[in-house]
PDB file with SEQRES, HELIX, SHEET and CRYST1 records, atoms N, CA, C and O in Angstrom:
SEQRES   1 A   72  MET ILE LYS VAL LYS SER ARG GLY ASN GLU THR ALA GLU          
SEQRES   2 A   72  GLN MET ILE ARG ARG PHE LYS LYS MET CYS GLU LYS GLU          
SEQRES   3 A   72  GLY LEU THR LYS ASP ILE LYS ARG ILE ALA TYR TYR GLU          
SEQRES   4 A   72  LYS PRO SER GLU LYS LYS ARG ARG LEU GLU ARG SER LYS          
SEQRES   5 A   72  PRO LYS PHE ARG THR GLY ASN PRO ASN ARG GLY GLY GLN          
SEQRES   6 A   72  SER ARG ALA SER ARG SER ARG                                  
HELIX    1 AA1 ALA A   12  GLU A   26  1                                  15    
HELIX    2 AA2 LEU A   28  ILE A   35  1                                   8    
HELIX    3 AA3 PRO A   41  SER A   51  1                                  11    
HELIX    4 AA4 ARG A   67  ARG A   70  1                                   4    
CRYST1    1.000    1.000    1.000  90.00  90.00  90.00 P 1           1          
ATOM      1  N   MET A   1      12.134  11.790 -12.250  1.00  0.00           N  
ATOM      2  CA  MET A   1      12.248  11.088 -13.509  1.00  0.00           C  
ATOM      3  C   MET A   1      13.240   9.940 -13.326  1.00  0.00           C  
ATOM      4  O   MET A   1      14.309  10.120 -12.743  1.00  0.00           O  
ATOM      5  N   ILE A   2      12.883   8.792 -13.815  1.00  0.00           N  
ATOM      6  CA  ILE A   2      13.710   7.603 -13.678  1.00  0.00           C  
ATOM      7  C   ILE A   2      14.567   7.447 -14.931  1.00  0.00           C  
ATOM      8  O   ILE A   2      14.060   7.450 -16.053  1.00  0.00           O  
ATOM      9  N   LYS A   3      15.879   7.310 -14.716  1.00  0.00           N  
ATOM     10  CA  LYS A   3      16.806   7.129 -15.826  1.00  0.00           C  
ATOM     11  C   LYS A   3      17.581   5.844 -15.611  1.00  0.00           C  
ATOM     12  O   LYS A   3      17.947   5.506 -14.485  1.00  0.00           O  
ATOM     13  N   VAL A   4      17.831   5.124 -16.708  1.00  0.00           N  
ATOM     14  CA  VAL A   4      18.604   3.891 -16.650  1.00  0.00           C  
ATOM     15  C   VAL A   4      19.734   4.000 -17.662  1.00  0.00           C  
ATOM     16  O   VAL A   4      19.495   4.208 -18.852  1.00  0.00           O  
ATOM     17  N   LYS A   5      20.967   3.860 -17.183  1.00  0.00           N  
ATOM     18  CA  LYS A   5      22.121   3.885 -18.076  1.00  0.00           C  
ATOM     19  C   LYS A   5      22.658   2.473 -18.219  1.00  0.00           C  
ATOM     20  O   LYS A   5      22.597   1.668 -17.290  1.00  0.00           O  
ATOM     21  N   SER A   6      23.174   2.196 -19.375  1.00  0.00           N  
ATOM     22  CA  SER A   6      23.712   0.871 -19.659  1.00  0.00           C  
ATOM     23  C   SER A   6      24.960   0.626 -18.824  1.00  0.00           C  
ATOM     24  O   SER A   6      25.806   1.507 -18.677  1.00  0.00           O  
ATOM     25  N   ARG A   7      25.063  -0.580 -18.281  1.00  0.00           N  
ATOM     26  CA  ARG A   7      26.224  -0.967 -17.488  1.00  0.00           C  
ATOM     27  C   ARG A   7      27.087  -1.922 -18.313  1.00  0.00           C  
ATOM     28  O   ARG A   7      26.767  -3.104 -18.431  1.00  0.00           O  
ATOM     29  N   GLY A   8      28.142  -1.428 -18.864  1.00  0.00           N  
ATOM     30  CA  GLY A   8      29.099  -2.279 -19.574  1.00  0.00           C  
ATOM     31  C   GLY A   8      28.499  -3.183 -20.619  1.00  0.00           C  
ATOM     32  O   GLY A   8      28.102  -2.723 -21.689  1.00  0.00           O  
ATOM     33  N   ASN A   9      28.427  -4.478 -20.316  1.00  0.00           N  
ATOM     34  CA  ASN A   9      27.976  -5.495 -21.264  1.00  0.00           C  
ATOM     35  C   ASN A   9      26.496  -5.846 -21.077  1.00  0.00           C  
ATOM     36  O   ASN A   9      26.100  -6.974 -21.370  1.00  0.00           O  
ATOM     37  N   GLU A  10      25.690  -4.930 -20.608  1.00  0.00           N  
ATOM     38  CA  GLU A  10      24.288  -5.199 -20.281  1.00  0.00           C  
ATOM     39  C   GLU A  10      23.419  -5.221 -21.546  1.00  0.00           C  
ATOM     40  O   GLU A  10      23.572  -4.378 -22.430  1.00  0.00           O  
ATOM     41  N   THR A  11      22.511  -6.191 -21.619  1.00  0.00           N  
ATOM     42  CA  THR A  11      21.608  -6.283 -22.762  1.00  0.00           C  
ATOM     43  C   THR A  11      20.407  -5.358 -22.545  1.00  0.00           C  
ATOM     44  O   THR A  11      20.201  -4.827 -21.453  1.00  0.00           O  
ATOM     45  N   ALA A  12      19.633  -5.182 -23.596  1.00  0.00           N  
ATOM     46  CA  ALA A  12      18.447  -4.322 -23.527  1.00  0.00           C  
ATOM     47  C   ALA A  12      17.413  -4.907 -22.567  1.00  0.00           C  
ATOM     48  O   ALA A  12      16.744  -4.164 -21.850  1.00  0.00           O  
ATOM     49  N   GLU A  13      17.275  -6.254 -22.549  1.00  0.00           N  
ATOM     50  CA  GLU A  13      16.321  -6.904 -21.652  1.00  0.00           C  
ATOM     51  C   GLU A  13      16.673  -6.651 -20.186  1.00  0.00           C  
ATOM     52  O   GLU A  13      15.791  -6.431 -19.356  1.00  0.00           O  
ATOM     53  N   GLN A  14      17.971  -6.684 -19.879  1.00  0.00           N  
ATOM     54  CA  GLN A  14      18.409  -6.438 -18.504  1.00  0.00           C  
ATOM     55  C   GLN A  14      18.132  -4.991 -18.097  1.00  0.00           C  
ATOM     56  O   GLN A  14      17.757  -4.724 -16.956  1.00  0.00           O  
ATOM     57  N   MET A  15      18.317  -4.065 -19.032  1.00  0.00           N  
ATOM     58  CA  MET A  15      18.043  -2.655 -18.743  1.00  0.00           C  
ATOM     59  C   MET A  15      16.548  -2.447 -18.491  1.00  0.00           C  
ATOM     60  O   MET A  15      16.162  -1.712 -17.582  1.00  0.00           O  
ATOM     61  N   ILE A  16      15.717  -3.096 -19.296  1.00  0.00           N  
ATOM     62  CA  ILE A  16      14.262  -2.980 -19.116  1.00  0.00           C  
ATOM     63  C   ILE A  16      13.858  -3.549 -17.769  1.00  0.00           C  
ATOM     64  O   ILE A  16      13.012  -2.979 -17.081  1.00  0.00           O  
ATOM     65  N   ARG A  17      14.462  -4.682 -17.384  1.00  0.00           N  
ATOM     66  CA  ARG A  17      14.168  -5.304 -16.098  1.00  0.00           C  
ATOM     67  C   ARG A  17      14.543  -4.364 -14.942  1.00  0.00           C  
ATOM     68  O   ARG A  17      13.791  -4.235 -13.976  1.00  0.00           O  
ATOM     69  N   ARG A  18      15.710  -3.708 -15.045  1.00  0.00           N  
ATOM     70  CA  ARG A  18      16.115  -2.750 -14.010  1.00  0.00           C  
ATOM     71  C   ARG A  18      15.179  -1.550 -13.965  1.00  0.00           C  
ATOM     72  O   ARG A  18      14.853  -1.049 -12.889  1.00  0.00           O  
ATOM     73  N   PHE A  19      14.743  -1.085 -15.150  1.00  0.00           N  
ATOM     74  CA  PHE A  19      13.819   0.041 -15.210  1.00  0.00           C  
ATOM     75  C   PHE A  19      12.493  -0.301 -14.530  1.00  0.00           C  
ATOM     76  O   PHE A  19      11.945   0.513 -13.786  1.00  0.00           O  
ATOM     77  N   LYS A  20      11.978  -1.510 -14.787  1.00  0.00           N  
ATOM     78  CA  LYS A  20      10.723  -1.930 -14.176  1.00  0.00           C  
ATOM     79  C   LYS A  20      10.846  -1.996 -12.650  1.00  0.00           C  
ATOM     80  O   LYS A  20       9.937  -1.577 -11.935  1.00  0.00           O  
ATOM     81  N   LYS A  21      11.970  -2.521 -12.156  1.00  0.00           N  
ATOM     82  CA  LYS A  21      12.187  -2.599 -10.711  1.00  0.00           C  
ATOM     83  C   LYS A  21      12.245  -1.211 -10.089  1.00  0.00           C  
ATOM     84  O   LYS A  21      11.701  -0.992  -9.006  1.00  0.00           O  
ATOM     85  N   MET A  22      12.902  -0.273 -10.767  1.00  0.00           N  
ATOM     86  CA  MET A  22      12.978   1.101 -10.258  1.00  0.00           C  
ATOM     87  C   MET A  22      11.595   1.740 -10.207  1.00  0.00           C  
ATOM     88  O   MET A  22      11.276   2.467  -9.267  1.00  0.00           O  
ATOM     89  N   CYS A  23      10.772   1.464 -11.227  1.00  0.00           N  
ATOM     90  CA  CYS A  23       9.412   2.005 -11.258  1.00  0.00           C  
ATOM     91  C   CYS A  23       8.587   1.443 -10.107  1.00  0.00           C  
ATOM     92  O   CYS A  23       7.820   2.177  -9.483  1.00  0.00           O  
ATOM     93  N   GLU A  24       8.732   0.154  -9.819  1.00  0.00           N  
ATOM     94  CA  GLU A  24       7.998  -0.458  -8.719  1.00  0.00           C  
ATOM     95  C   GLU A  24       8.427   0.131  -7.375  1.00  0.00           C  
ATOM     96  O   GLU A  24       7.590   0.374  -6.506  1.00  0.00           O  
ATOM     97  N   LYS A  25       9.722   0.359  -7.207  1.00  0.00           N  
ATOM     98  CA  LYS A  25      10.226   0.933  -5.958  1.00  0.00           C  
ATOM     99  C   LYS A  25       9.665   2.338  -5.735  1.00  0.00           C  
ATOM    100  O   LYS A  25       9.351   2.715  -4.606  1.00  0.00           O  
ATOM    101  N   GLU A  26       9.544   3.100  -6.808  1.00  0.00           N  
ATOM    102  CA  GLU A  26       9.018   4.466  -6.717  1.00  0.00           C  
ATOM    103  C   GLU A  26       7.501   4.489  -6.534  1.00  0.00           C  
ATOM    104  O   GLU A  26       6.938   5.523  -6.172  1.00  0.00           O  
ATOM    105  N   GLY A  27       6.838   3.362  -6.779  1.00  0.00           N  
ATOM    106  CA  GLY A  27       5.386   3.309  -6.672  1.00  0.00           C  
ATOM    107  C   GLY A  27       4.690   3.800  -7.926  1.00  0.00           C  
ATOM    108  O   GLY A  27       3.487   4.059  -7.917  1.00  0.00           O  
ATOM    109  N   LEU A  28       5.436   3.925  -8.984  1.00  0.00           N  
ATOM    110  CA  LEU A  28       4.900   4.465 -10.232  1.00  0.00           C  
ATOM    111  C   LEU A  28       3.881   3.519 -10.859  1.00  0.00           C  
ATOM    112  O   LEU A  28       2.834   3.970 -11.324  1.00  0.00           O  
ATOM    113  N   THR A  29       4.165   2.217 -10.882  1.00  0.00           N  
ATOM    114  CA  THR A  29       3.252   1.275 -11.513  1.00  0.00           C  
ATOM    115  C   THR A  29       1.934   1.194 -10.741  1.00  0.00           C  
ATOM    116  O   THR A  29       0.865   1.099 -11.344  1.00  0.00           O  
ATOM    117  N   LYS A  30       2.011   1.231  -9.426  1.00  0.00           N  
ATOM    118  CA  LYS A  30       0.799   1.188  -8.599  1.00  0.00           C  
ATOM    119  C   LYS A  30      -0.057   2.425  -8.844  1.00  0.00           C  
ATOM    120  O   LYS A  30      -1.282   2.338  -8.927  1.00  0.00           O  
ATOM    121  N   ASP A  31       0.596   3.569  -8.958  1.00  0.00           N  
ATOM    122  CA  ASP A  31      -0.108   4.820  -9.190  1.00  0.00           C  
ATOM    123  C   ASP A  31      -0.769   4.832 -10.566  1.00  0.00           C  
ATOM    124  O   ASP A  31      -1.903   5.292 -10.704  1.00  0.00           O  
ATOM    125  N   ILE A  32      -0.080   4.337 -11.569  1.00  0.00           N  
ATOM    126  CA  ILE A  32      -0.634   4.302 -12.930  1.00  0.00           C  
ATOM    127  C   ILE A  32      -1.851   3.387 -12.981  1.00  0.00           C  
ATOM    128  O   ILE A  32      -2.855   3.729 -13.607  1.00  0.00           O  
ATOM    129  N   LYS A  33      -1.775   2.234 -12.331  1.00  0.00           N  
ATOM    130  CA  LYS A  33      -2.910   1.310 -12.317  1.00  0.00           C  
ATOM    131  C   LYS A  33      -4.108   1.938 -11.613  1.00  0.00           C  
ATOM    132  O   LYS A  33      -5.250   1.733 -12.024  1.00  0.00           O  
ATOM    133  N   ARG A  34      -3.848   2.709 -10.546  1.00  0.00           N  
ATOM    134  CA  ARG A  34      -4.937   3.337  -9.797  1.00  0.00           C  
ATOM    135  C   ARG A  34      -5.592   4.448 -10.620  1.00  0.00           C  
ATOM    136  O   ARG A  34      -6.808   4.633 -10.552  1.00  0.00           O  
ATOM    137  N   ILE A  35      -4.809   5.176 -11.385  1.00  0.00           N  
ATOM    138  CA  ILE A  35      -5.322   6.311 -12.154  1.00  0.00           C  
ATOM    139  C   ILE A  35      -5.936   5.869 -13.487  1.00  0.00           C  
ATOM    140  O   ILE A  35      -6.639   6.655 -14.123  1.00  0.00           O  
ATOM    141  N   ALA A  36      -5.689   4.647 -13.918  1.00  0.00           N  
ATOM    142  CA  ALA A  36      -6.149   4.180 -15.228  1.00  0.00           C  
ATOM    143  C   ALA A  36      -7.661   4.286 -15.385  1.00  0.00           C  
ATOM    144  O   ALA A  36      -8.143   4.515 -16.494  1.00  0.00           O  
ATOM    145  N   TYR A  37      -8.415   4.128 -14.312  1.00  0.00           N  
ATOM    146  CA  TYR A  37      -9.868   4.195 -14.359  1.00  0.00           C  
ATOM    147  C   TYR A  37     -10.367   5.259 -13.397  1.00  0.00           C  
ATOM    148  O   TYR A  37      -9.705   5.580 -12.410  1.00  0.00           O  
ATOM    149  N   TYR A  38     -11.539   5.801 -13.694  1.00  0.00           N  
ATOM    150  CA  TYR A  38     -12.137   6.818 -12.837  1.00  0.00           C  
ATOM    151  C   TYR A  38     -12.537   6.199 -11.503  1.00  0.00           C  
ATOM    152  O   TYR A  38     -13.115   5.114 -11.446  1.00  0.00           O  
ATOM    153  N   GLU A  39     -12.219   6.907 -10.452  1.00  0.00           N  
ATOM    154  CA  GLU A  39     -12.575   6.455  -9.111  1.00  0.00           C  
ATOM    155  C   GLU A  39     -13.557   7.462  -8.514  1.00  0.00           C  
ATOM    156  O   GLU A  39     -13.240   8.643  -8.374  1.00  0.00           O  
ATOM    157  N   LYS A  40     -14.744   6.985  -8.166  1.00  0.00           N  
ATOM    158  CA  LYS A  40     -15.740   7.878  -7.599  1.00  0.00           C  
ATOM    159  C   LYS A  40     -15.219   8.445  -6.280  1.00  0.00           C  
ATOM    160  O   LYS A  40     -14.441   7.787  -5.589  1.00  0.00           O  
ATOM    161  N   PRO A  41     -15.646   9.668  -5.924  1.00  0.00           N  
ATOM    162  CA  PRO A  41     -15.189  10.266  -4.676  1.00  0.00           C  
ATOM    163  C   PRO A  41     -15.498   9.401  -3.450  1.00  0.00           C  
ATOM    164  O   PRO A  41     -14.705   9.351  -2.509  1.00  0.00           O  
ATOM    165  N   SER A  42     -16.645   8.723  -3.460  1.00  0.00           N  
ATOM    166  CA  SER A  42     -16.986   7.872  -2.315  1.00  0.00           C  
ATOM    167  C   SER A  42     -16.033   6.675  -2.226  1.00  0.00           C  
ATOM    168  O   SER A  42     -15.666   6.261  -1.127  1.00  0.00           O  
ATOM    169  N   GLU A  43     -15.632   6.118  -3.369  1.00  0.00           N  
ATOM    170  CA  GLU A  43     -14.689   5.004  -3.370  1.00  0.00           C  
ATOM    171  C   GLU A  43     -13.308   5.467  -2.925  1.00  0.00           C  
ATOM    172  O   GLU A  43     -12.601   4.744  -2.224  1.00  0.00           O  
ATOM    173  N   LYS A  44     -12.931   6.666  -3.331  1.00  0.00           N  
ATOM    174  CA  LYS A  44     -11.643   7.228  -2.927  1.00  0.00           C  
ATOM    175  C   LYS A  44     -11.604   7.424  -1.418  1.00  0.00           C  
ATOM    176  O   LYS A  44     -10.610   7.108  -0.764  1.00  0.00           O  
ATOM    177  N   LYS A  45     -12.692   7.947  -0.876  1.00  0.00           N  
ATOM    178  CA  LYS A  45     -12.787   8.168   0.563  1.00  0.00           C  
ATOM    179  C   LYS A  45     -12.702   6.838   1.315  1.00  0.00           C  
ATOM    180  O   LYS A  45     -12.017   6.737   2.333  1.00  0.00           O  
ATOM    181  N   ARG A  46     -13.404   5.820   0.806  1.00  0.00           N  
ATOM    182  CA  ARG A  46     -13.398   4.497   1.437  1.00  0.00           C  
ATOM    183  C   ARG A  46     -11.989   3.896   1.412  1.00  0.00           C  
ATOM    184  O   ARG A  46     -11.551   3.290   2.390  1.00  0.00           O  
ATOM    185  N   ARG A  47     -11.282   4.069   0.285  1.00  0.00           N  
ATOM    186  CA  ARG A  47      -9.920   3.543   0.164  1.00  0.00           C  
ATOM    187  C   ARG A  47      -8.986   4.230   1.153  1.00  0.00           C  
ATOM    188  O   ARG A  47      -8.148   3.579   1.779  1.00  0.00           O  
ATOM    189  N   LEU A  48      -9.130   5.540   1.292  1.00  0.00           N  
ATOM    190  CA  LEU A  48      -8.283   6.279   2.229  1.00  0.00           C  
ATOM    191  C   LEU A  48      -8.590   5.898   3.673  1.00  0.00           C  
ATOM    192  O   LEU A  48      -7.682   5.826   4.501  1.00  0.00           O  
ATOM    193  N   GLU A  49      -9.864   5.655   3.982  1.00  0.00           N  
ATOM    194  CA  GLU A  49     -10.242   5.237   5.336  1.00  0.00           C  
ATOM    195  C   GLU A  49      -9.647   3.878   5.675  1.00  0.00           C  
ATOM    196  O   GLU A  49      -9.200   3.651   6.799  1.00  0.00           O  
ATOM    197  N   ARG A  50      -9.642   2.973   4.696  1.00  0.00           N  
ATOM    198  CA  ARG A  50      -9.096   1.629   4.934  1.00  0.00           C  
ATOM    199  C   ARG A  50      -7.593   1.665   5.130  1.00  0.00           C  
ATOM    200  O   ARG A  50      -7.040   0.815   5.829  1.00  0.00           O  
ATOM    201  N   SER A  51      -6.915   2.645   4.517  1.00  0.00           N  
ATOM    202  CA  SER A  51      -5.457   2.702   4.617  1.00  0.00           C  
ATOM    203  C   SER A  51      -4.985   3.338   5.923  1.00  0.00           C  
ATOM    204  O   SER A  51      -3.810   3.234   6.273  1.00  0.00           O  
ATOM    205  N   LYS A  52      -5.890   3.995   6.642  1.00  0.00           N  
ATOM    206  CA  LYS A  52      -5.515   4.611   7.914  1.00  0.00           C  
ATOM    207  C   LYS A  52      -5.238   3.538   8.964  1.00  0.00           C  
ATOM    208  O   LYS A  52      -5.833   2.461   8.928  1.00  0.00           O  
ATOM    209  N   PRO A  53      -4.330   3.833   9.905  1.00  0.00           N  
ATOM    210  CA  PRO A  53      -4.095   2.854  10.978  1.00  0.00           C  
ATOM    211  C   PRO A  53      -5.304   2.770  11.890  1.00  0.00           C  
ATOM    212  O   PRO A  53      -5.949   3.776  12.183  1.00  0.00           O  
ATOM    213  N   LYS A  54      -5.604   1.555  12.336  1.00  0.00           N  
ATOM    214  CA  LYS A  54      -6.770   1.343  13.187  1.00  0.00           C  
ATOM    215  C   LYS A  54      -6.322   1.351  14.643  1.00  0.00           C  
ATOM    216  O   LYS A  54      -5.323   0.730  15.005  1.00  0.00           O  
ATOM    217  N   PHE A  55      -7.074   2.062  15.465  1.00  0.00           N  
ATOM    218  CA  PHE A  55      -6.764   2.140  16.880  1.00  0.00           C  
ATOM    219  C   PHE A  55      -7.702   1.251  17.658  1.00  0.00           C  
ATOM    220  O   PHE A  55      -8.853   1.049  17.273  1.00  0.00           O  
ATOM    221  N   ARG A  56      -7.209   0.731  18.736  1.00  0.00           N  
ATOM    222  CA  ARG A  56      -8.002  -0.146  19.584  1.00  0.00           C  
ATOM    223  C   ARG A  56      -9.010   0.684  20.377  1.00  0.00           C  
ATOM    224  O   ARG A  56      -8.662   1.718  20.947  1.00  0.00           O  
ATOM    225  N   THR A  57     -10.234   0.234  20.407  1.00  0.00           N  
ATOM    226  CA  THR A  57     -11.251   0.947  21.157  1.00  0.00           C  
ATOM    227  C   THR A  57     -11.662   0.109  22.349  1.00  0.00           C  
ATOM    228  O   THR A  57     -11.424  -1.099  22.385  1.00  0.00           O  
ATOM    229  N   GLY A  58     -12.265   0.741  23.304  1.00  0.00           N  
ATOM    230  CA  GLY A  58     -12.734   0.010  24.472  1.00  0.00           C  
ATOM    231  C   GLY A  58     -11.958   0.407  25.721  1.00  0.00           C  
ATOM    232  O   GLY A  58     -11.060   1.248  25.681  1.00  0.00           O  
ATOM    233  N   ASN A  59     -12.324  -0.210  26.805  1.00  0.00           N  
ATOM    234  CA  ASN A  59     -11.719   0.095  28.085  1.00  0.00           C  
ATOM    235  C   ASN A  59     -10.427  -0.718  28.258  1.00  0.00           C  
ATOM    236  O   ASN A  59     -10.469  -1.949  28.238  1.00  0.00           O  
ATOM    237  N   PRO A  60      -9.289  -0.047  28.426  1.00  0.00           N  
ATOM    238  CA  PRO A  60      -8.029  -0.788  28.574  1.00  0.00           C  
ATOM    239  C   PRO A  60      -7.912  -1.472  29.943  1.00  0.00           C  
ATOM    240  O   PRO A  60      -7.072  -2.357  30.108  1.00  0.00           O  
ATOM    241  N   ASN A  61      -8.724  -1.087  30.917  1.00  0.00           N  
ATOM    242  CA  ASN A  61      -8.640  -1.664  32.258  1.00  0.00           C  
ATOM    243  C   ASN A  61      -9.358  -3.002  32.359  1.00  0.00           C  
ATOM    244  O   ASN A  61      -9.164  -3.740  33.325  1.00  0.00           O  
ATOM    245  N   ARG A  62     -10.181  -3.320  31.374  1.00  0.00           N  
ATOM    246  CA  ARG A  62     -10.974  -4.541  31.422  1.00  0.00           C  
ATOM    247  C   ARG A  62     -10.123  -5.799  31.304  1.00  0.00           C  
ATOM    248  O   ARG A  62     -10.339  -6.767  32.032  1.00  0.00           O  
ATOM    249  N   GLY A  63      -9.173  -5.789  30.403  1.00  0.00           N  
ATOM    250  CA  GLY A  63      -8.270  -6.909  30.257  1.00  0.00           C  
ATOM    251  C   GLY A  63      -8.848  -8.102  29.534  1.00  0.00           C  
ATOM    252  O   GLY A  63      -8.363  -9.214  29.745  1.00  0.00           O  
ATOM    253  N   GLY A  64      -9.844  -7.945  28.705  1.00  0.00           N  
ATOM    254  CA  GLY A  64     -10.362  -9.029  27.889  1.00  0.00           C  
ATOM    255  C   GLY A  64     -11.194 -10.049  28.645  1.00  0.00           C  
ATOM    256  O   GLY A  64     -11.176 -11.231  28.303  1.00  0.00           O  
ATOM    257  N   GLN A  65     -11.904  -9.629  29.638  1.00  0.00           N  
ATOM    258  CA  GLN A  65     -12.739 -10.564  30.396  1.00  0.00           C  
ATOM    259  C   GLN A  65     -14.005 -10.881  29.613  1.00  0.00           C  
ATOM    260  O   GLN A  65     -14.533 -10.034  28.891  1.00  0.00           O  
ATOM    261  N   SER A  66     -14.483 -12.106  29.765  1.00  0.00           N  
ATOM    262  CA  SER A  66     -15.733 -12.479  29.113  1.00  0.00           C  
ATOM    263  C   SER A  66     -16.908 -12.039  29.983  1.00  0.00           C  
ATOM    264  O   SER A  66     -16.707 -11.653  31.135  1.00  0.00           O  
ATOM    265  N   ARG A  67     -18.122 -12.089  29.455  1.00  0.00           N  
ATOM    266  CA  ARG A  67     -19.306 -11.661  30.206  1.00  0.00           C  
ATOM    267  C   ARG A  67     -19.549 -12.535  31.432  1.00  0.00           C  
ATOM    268  O   ARG A  67     -19.927 -12.037  32.492  1.00  0.00           O  
ATOM    269  N   ALA A  68     -19.333 -13.817  31.284  1.00  0.00           N  
ATOM    270  CA  ALA A  68     -19.611 -14.745  32.390  1.00  0.00           C  
ATOM    271  C   ALA A  68     -18.698 -14.446  33.584  1.00  0.00           C  
ATOM    272  O   ALA A  68     -19.152 -14.481  34.728  1.00  0.00           O  
ATOM    273  N   SER A  69     -17.423 -14.154  33.332  1.00  0.00           N  
ATOM    274  CA  SER A  69     -16.515 -13.937  34.456  1.00  0.00           C  
ATOM    275  C   SER A  69     -16.718 -12.546  35.083  1.00  0.00           C  
ATOM    276  O   SER A  69     -16.363 -12.347  36.245  1.00  0.00           O  
ATOM    277  N   ARG A  70     -17.281 -11.582  34.337  1.00  0.00           N  
ATOM    278  CA  ARG A  70     -17.520 -10.249  34.886  1.00  0.00           C  
ATOM    279  C   ARG A  70     -18.697 -10.233  35.870  1.00  0.00           C  
ATOM    280  O   ARG A  70     -18.695  -9.448  36.818  1.00  0.00           O  
ATOM    281  N   SER A  71     -19.677 -11.070  35.656  1.00  0.00           N  
ATOM    282  CA  SER A  71     -20.882 -11.015  36.496  1.00  0.00           C  
ATOM    283  C   SER A  71     -20.672 -11.635  37.866  1.00  0.00           C  
ATOM    284  O   SER A  71     -21.523 -11.469  38.739  1.00  0.00           O  
ATOM    285  N   ARG A  72     -19.590 -12.333  38.086  1.00  0.00           N  
ATOM    286  CA  ARG A  72     -19.357 -12.989  39.371  1.00  0.00           C  
ATOM    287  C   ARG A  72     -18.864 -12.071  40.425  1.00  0.00           C  
ATOM    288  O   ARG A  72     -18.628 -12.497  41.555  1.00  0.00           O  
TER     289      ARG A  72                                                      
END                                                                             
């Protein structure tokens, strides 16, 4: 739970601004926006797949040679 206490001579606008920043740091606003609408299971799966780190595929011994230079 996020709590904001007034700091001395702080106005209400400044407190709201600090509260919003704390919510963004926690990822709360991003989560609320994501949950606001129904997400189909296939879309959820696609989103999770895109967020995974991508690994390099292929032969590491090749060294990026083009087709023309390999045939020689």
